C-alpha positions, 0 to 999 in steps of 0.5 A: 500500500502506498504511503500517504503523502504529507506536504508538511512532513520533514525528516532527518535530525539535522533537517528538523533542527535547522527548521526549528532554528529558522523560527518556523513553528512545528506542529509536532516532532516524533522521535523513534524510541531507543535511538541514542546518538549525540545528534539526537541528544542535541535535537532533544535539547533544542526541542525542550529549549524551544518548547516544541511538542514531541512524542517518543514512538515506536519505529512502526509509527514513524515508518507510516509517515515515510520510508526514507532515511529519517534517522529516527525523527520526523516532524510536521511543519505547522501551516499557521504561525503560532502567537504569544498570548502576551503579545496578542493581548497587548496588541488588542488593548493597544487597538482599543478593542474589548478582548474576547479570547476563546480557550480550548481545553482538551479539544483533540479532534482536528475537524472539531477544532477547525469548526470551532475556529470558523465559528470564533472568527465569525463571532469576533473572537480576538484569539484562540488559546490552546495547550501545547500538549493535549490539543488538536494538531493544526494541520491542513484538515483543520485549515480546510474545516475552518474554511480558512478562518485559521489564516485570520484568527491568531492561535496562541499555544501555551506550554502552561495553560494554567499560567496563561489563564492566570495572566489573562485574569491579572490583565483584567479579563473575566474568565468564564468557564462554560460548564454544566456544574453550575446553576448560573446561565450564560445569559446572566453573565455580563459579557460586555467586559473583557472576557476569556471563555473556556470550553472543554472536551465533550468527554472530560469537560473543563479540567478542575484546575481551570475551573478553579481559576474561573471567575464565573461558571455558567451553563447554556440554557437547555429545554429539550430531553437531551441534556448535552451538546457537542463542543462545537454547538455549545461554543456556537451558542455561547459565542452567540450570547456574547456577541448579542450582548456586545452588539 
């Protein structure tokens, strides 16, 4: 069976190191388990220094990506540029805008992420904040599902999401966690103030650490017999409430 062609794939330790040093954002690096060399040691040190996401995997997984001389390492170049939340928020304030940040906790499905980005861009969200680990890969499928929205809305990747949320709070944003674990409805929350909205995965919801940091926990008003929504629909409804209030 012919291997799938990956337009954003690079392989070989030196090629990956040069790509990182060039300043390009890598979506993820896959390191072959058991490979030990001075060059591999240098790559791992560089990955950790630059906070590049990586996984140590069996050779069989790397072989699925390429049959060429990969030296035990392959990587995917991100199709988008990642931004620093500190710089993005500073620019939002400098432009005199009322910040609206969407935080995604544990959203791993690529198409879900793309759909969320499309909704966010249409709703006037200023930036999307995601964790470096445990989030969906921003790959060509995500770009396609977003209908190109990921080319326009800044995506900020954080190695410590808890720390980034604390920064948003310290900067004057109210942090609202959209969760069923509350009696407060989204419609009861004042969204006219600078806001960061946290949405969690459908199976795990928002992690306890981030719930603890939130200023308000609020839920979507439900009237039907089914008491849950998928994350894309829930996000759309939450952002509609916010944009309605702000307009």
